[in-house]
C-alpha positions as CSV (number, residue, x, y, z in Angstrom):
1,M,-29.4,-177.9,9.2
2,E,-28.7,-174.6,11.5
3,E,-26.4,-174.4,14.6
4,Q,-26.9,-170.6,16.6
5,K,-24.7,-171.0,19.5
6,G,-25.7,-167.3,21.1
7,K,-26.2,-163.8,20.1
8,N,-22.7,-162.6,20.1
9,K,-20.9,-165.7,19.1
10,I,-19.9,-167.3,16.4
11,W,-22.2,-169.6,14.5
12,F,-22.4,-171.9,11.3
13,E,-25.2,-172.2,8.3
14,R,-25.5,-174.3,6.0
15,K,-27.6,-174.1,3.2
16,F,-26.7,-177.3,0.1
17,I,-23.0,-176.9,-0.4
18,L,-22.9,-173.4,0.9
19,I,-21.3,-172.9,4.5
20,L,-22.0,-169.6,5.9
21,I,-19.9,-168.6,9.2
22,H,-21.9,-165.9,11.4
23,T,-19.6,-163.7,13.7
24,P,-20.7,-160.3,15.4
25,F,-16.7,-159.0,14.7
26,G,-17.6,-157.0,12.3
27,L,-21.0,-154.9,13.3
28,N,-18.6,-152.6,16.0
29,F,-17.1,-151.9,12.6
30,F,-19.6,-150.9,10.8
31,N,-21.0,-149.0,13.9
32,R,-17.8,-146.8,14.1
33,V,-17.6,-146.0,10.7
34,A,-21.5,-145.2,9.8
35,N,-21.4,-142.6,12.9
36,T,-19.0,-140.6,10.3
37,K,-19.7,-137.2,8.7
38,A,-18.1,-139.2,5.5
39,A,-20.1,-142.3,5.5
40,R,-23.7,-140.1,6.4
41,I,-23.1,-138.0,3.0
42,Y,-21.9,-141.2,1.2
43,A,-25.2,-142.7,1.8
44,R,-27.5,-139.8,0.9
45,F,-25.0,-139.2,-2.7
46,S,-25.6,-143.2,-3.0
47,I,-29.5,-143.3,-3.8
48,Y,-28.9,-141.2,-6.4
49,L,-26.8,-143.9,-8.0
50,M,-29.1,-146.6,-8.2
51,P,-30.3,-145.6,-11.5
52,L,-26.5,-144.5,-13.1
53,I,-25.2,-148.0,-12.0
54,T,-28.3,-149.7,-13.6
55,A,-28.1,-148.3,-16.7
56,L,-23.9,-149.1,-16.9
57,G,-24.5,-152.5,-16.3
58,I,-27.1,-152.5,-19.3
59,F,-24.9,-150.7,-21.4
60,L,-21.6,-153.3,-20.4
61,I,-24.1,-156.3,-21.4
62,L,-25.2,-154.4,-24.2
63,T,-21.7,-153.3,-25.9
64,S,-20.3,-157.1,-25.5
65,L,-23.1,-158.5,-27.1
66,I,-23.0,-155.9,-30.2
67,V,-18.8,-156.4,-29.8
68,A,-18.7,-160.5,-29.8
69,S,-21.9,-160.7,-32.6
70,S,-20.5,-157.7,-35.8
71,N,-16.8,-158.6,-35.5
72,S,-15.2,-161.6,-36.1
73,G,-11.7,-161.2,-34.6
74,A,-14.0,-161.1,-31.4
75,R,-16.2,-164.3,-32.2
76,A,-13.3,-166.1,-33.4
77,G,-11.8,-165.4,-29.7
78,Q,-14.5,-166.2,-27.7
79,R,-14.5,-170.1,-29.4
80,D,-11.5,-169.8,-28.9
81,L,-11.4,-169.1,-25.6
82,G,-14.6,-171.3,-25.0
83,P,-17.7,-170.4,-23.1
84,Q,-16.1,-170.0,-19.7
85,S,-14.7,-167.1,-20.6
86,N,-18.0,-165.2,-19.9
87,L,-17.7,-166.6,-15.8
88,L,-15.8,-164.7,-13.6
89,I,-14.7,-167.8,-11.7
90,P,-11.1,-167.6,-10.8
91,G,-9.5,-171.4,-12.5
92,L,-12.2,-171.5,-15.7
93,N,-11.8,-168.4,-17.2
94,P,-9.0,-168.6,-19.1
95,Y,-7.5,-165.4,-17.2
96,L,-8.5,-165.9,-13.6
97,P,-5.6,-167.8,-12.1
98,W,-6.4,-169.7,-9.1
99,T,-4.6,-167.8,-6.8
100,Y,-4.4,-164.4,-7.0
101,G,-8.0,-164.6,-8.7
102,W,-9.6,-166.5,-5.8
103,I,-7.8,-163.4,-3.5
104,A,-9.3,-160.5,-5.8
105,L,-12.6,-162.5,-5.9
106,I,-12.8,-163.0,-1.7
107,I,-11.6,-159.2,-1.2
108,T,-14.4,-157.9,-3.6
109,I,-17.3,-159.6,-1.8
110,V,-15.6,-158.2,1.2
111,I,-15.7,-154.8,-0.1
112,H,-18.9,-155.1,-2.0
113,E,-21.1,-156.7,1.5
114,A,-18.9,-153.8,3.7
115,G,-21.1,-151.2,1.8
116,H,-24.5,-153.1,2.5
117,G,-23.5,-152.6,6.1
118,I,-22.6,-149.7,6.7
119,V,-25.5,-147.4,4.8
120,A,-27.5,-149.9,6.9
121,R,-26.1,-149.2,10.0
122,V,-26.5,-144.7,8.9
123,Y,-30.2,-145.8,8.6
124,N,-30.0,-147.2,12.2
125,I,-31.1,-150.8,10.2
126,K,-30.1,-153.5,12.4
127,V,-27.3,-156.3,10.9
128,D,-27.3,-159.1,12.4
129,S,-24.3,-160.7,11.7
130,T,-21.4,-160.9,9.3
131,G,-19.8,-163.6,8.8
132,I,-17.6,-166.0,5.4
133,L,-19.2,-167.4,3.0
134,L,-17.6,-171.1,1.7
135,I,-18.5,-173.5,-1.1
136,L,-17.9,-176.7,-0.5
137,G,-15.3,-176.2,2.0
138,L,-12.9,-172.9,0.2
139,P,-13.9,-169.2,1.0
140,I,-15.1,-167.0,-1.4
141,G,-16.4,-163.9,0.1
142,A,-18.6,-162.9,2.7
143,F,-21.8,-161.7,3.9
144,V,-23.7,-158.9,5.8
145,N,-27.2,-159.9,7.3
146,I,-30.0,-157.2,7.8
147,A,-32.9,-157.6,9.4
148,Q,-35.1,-157.8,7.3
149,E,-38.4,-156.5,9.1
150,E,-36.7,-152.6,9.6
151,L,-35.1,-153.2,5.7
152,A,-39.4,-153.8,5.0
153,R,-40.3,-150.4,6.9
154,S,-37.7,-148.2,5.9
155,T,-37.8,-145.9,2.9
156,L,-37.4,-146.4,-0.5
157,K,-34.9,-144.5,-0.5
158,Q,-33.2,-145.3,2.3
159,K,-33.4,-149.8,0.3
160,S,-32.1,-148.0,-2.8
161,A,-28.6,-147.0,-0.6
162,I,-28.3,-149.7,1.5
163,L,-28.9,-151.7,-2.3
164,T,-26.1,-149.4,-4.1
165,A,-23.3,-148.7,-1.2
166,G,-22.7,-152.7,-2.4
167,P,-21.8,-151.9,-6.2
168,L,-21.4,-148.8,-5.7
169,N,-18.2,-149.8,-3.1
170,N,-16.9,-152.0,-5.8
171,M,-16.9,-149.2,-8.8
172,I,-14.5,-147.0,-6.1
173,L,-12.3,-150.1,-6.2
174,V,-12.0,-150.9,-9.6
175,A,-11.2,-146.5,-10.6
176,L,-8.8,-146.6,-7.6
177,S,-7.7,-149.8,-8.8
178,L,-6.7,-148.1,-12.1
179,I,-5.5,-145.1,-11.4
180,G,-2.8,-146.9,-9.3
181,L,-2.2,-149.2,-12.7
182,Y,-1.8,-146.5,-14.6
183,F,0.9,-145.0,-12.1
184,I,2.8,-147.9,-12.0
185,V,2.1,-148.5,-15.8
186,S,3.6,-145.0,-16.3
187,T,7.1,-145.5,-14.3
188,L,7.9,-148.8,-16.8
189,T,10.6,-148.1,-19.1
190,P,10.3,-150.5,-22.5
191,I,13.8,-152.4,-22.5
192,P,15.8,-151.8,-25.8
193,T,15.6,-154.7,-27.9
194,N,17.4,-155.5,-31.5
195,T,14.8,-157.9,-32.3
196,P,12.2,-157.6,-35.1
197,P,8.9,-157.1,-34.3
198,Q,6.7,-160.1,-34.5
199,Q,4.8,-160.9,-37.3
200,G,1.5,-163.5,-37.5
201,V,-1.3,-164.8,-35.8
202,L,-0.9,-166.1,-32.3
203,V,-2.8,-169.9,-32.0
204,I,-4.3,-169.6,-27.9
205,D,-5.6,-172.7,-28.0
206,V,-6.8,-175.8,-30.8
207,G,-10.3,-177.4,-30.3
208,D,-10.9,-180.9,-31.1
209,H,-12.1,-181.4,-34.9
210,T,-11.4,-177.8,-36.2
211,L,-8.8,-177.0,-39.2
212,A,-6.5,-175.2,-37.4
213,Q,-6.1,-178.9,-34.9
214,S,-6.3,-181.0,-38.6
215,I,-3.7,-178.3,-40.3
216,G,-1.1,-179.5,-37.1
217,F,-1.1,-176.1,-35.0
218,S,-0.5,-176.6,-31.3
219,K,-1.4,-174.3,-28.4
220,G,1.9,-171.0,-28.7
221,S,2.1,-171.5,-32.2
222,V,2.2,-168.1,-34.5
223,I,1.6,-168.7,-38.3
224,E,3.1,-166.1,-41.1
225,T,2.8,-167.1,-44.2
226,V,-0.3,-169.1,-46.1
227,A,0.5,-169.9,-49.4
228,G,3.3,-167.0,-49.7
229,L,0.9,-164.6,-48.2
230,K,2.0,-163.2,-45.5
231,V,-0.8,-163.4,-42.4
232,H,-1.0,-160.0,-40.7
233,N,-4.3,-160.3,-38.3
234,L,-7.2,-163.4,-37.3
235,E,-9.7,-162.2,-40.5
236,E,-6.8,-162.5,-43.5
237,L,-6.5,-165.9,-41.9
238,G,-9.7,-166.9,-42.2
239,K,-9.5,-165.4,-45.7
240,F,-6.8,-167.6,-46.8
241,L,-7.5,-170.7,-45.6
242,R,-11.4,-170.7,-46.7
243,S,-9.9,-169.8,-50.2
244,N,-7.9,-172.2,-50.6
245,L,-9.8,-175.3,-49.3
246,G,-9.8,-178.8,-50.7
247,N,-5.8,-177.2,-52.3
248,K,-1.6,-178.3,-50.4
249,V,-0.7,-175.1,-49.5
250,G,2.4,-174.0,-47.5
251,I,1.9,-172.7,-44.7
252,T,5.1,-171.3,-42.1
253,W,4.5,-170.9,-39.0
254,K,6.2,-171.3,-35.3
255,D,6.1,-173.4,-32.7
256,Q,5.6,-172.5,-28.5
257,T,9.0,-173.2,-28.8
258,G,10.3,-170.8,-31.7
259,H,11.1,-173.8,-34.3
260,Q,10.0,-172.6,-37.4
261,I,7.9,-175.3,-39.5
262,N,7.7,-175.0,-43.4
263,Q,4.6,-177.7,-44.7
264,F,2.7,-178.0,-47.5
265,V,-0.4,-179.1,-46.1
266,T,-4.0,-180.7,-47.6
267,L,-7.3,-178.1,-46.3
268,P,-10.4,-180.3,-46.2
269,K,-12.8,-179.5,-48.4
270,Y,-15.2,-178.5,-46.0
271,V,-15.2,-176.7,-42.8
272,E,-18.4,-176.0,-40.3
273,P,-18.8,-171.7,-41.4
274,N,-18.0,-170.9,-37.2
275,Q,-14.4,-172.5,-37.6
């Protein structure tokens, strides 16, 4: 369903669970920025970055797959976090909370779309509207509505520049964020402490019907010893537990409150190979 209120007014477009709020407010900003010398240089520079960005994206995906398939620690961590950790969705991804994770997502998409709009105007390609994108009534970002007829008539280099401008903006944002993070972290001073370094393996989460659940571990537990042997990493923990399947062994761990638990546990005789 679509309701248009005029060329220079706000109008709404509904696509299933998405609501697009079209506004003319970003068009003047695109025009002002596109008329600068810096924007024209940026547009020409971005033409040649499409192969580089594509190659970088493929490299990162392949590297992640190789690490996930060849590193037992990475596989175990992935199982603990669940498949939702692969989705960059605040609230679902355990590393991205709803609050500032959602704000960061909106800012990232706005900057991404602004790149498309500015470079389109550098090449005098019409931008019909800009706007806010909502899903189920919640804002998730922005969009730029470029005139498809004029975009189709543009040259291949111009199309490449317009398409590349969005991810290039995001790469610049990442670089600036990392530089800012570096300067912030470099000014921090560690607080002296006499507490000895913590030994053991931290339990991030406990899945249903897993060996960890059958033993009695809880989220936030720190496993210190198994059968009298000190545990230093996840691989050692798996090795010690599997070598004692079916046996009664002593296990020492601390729960989330720091309370130490010494308990003899009869391990199951069999667990699934991926646990």
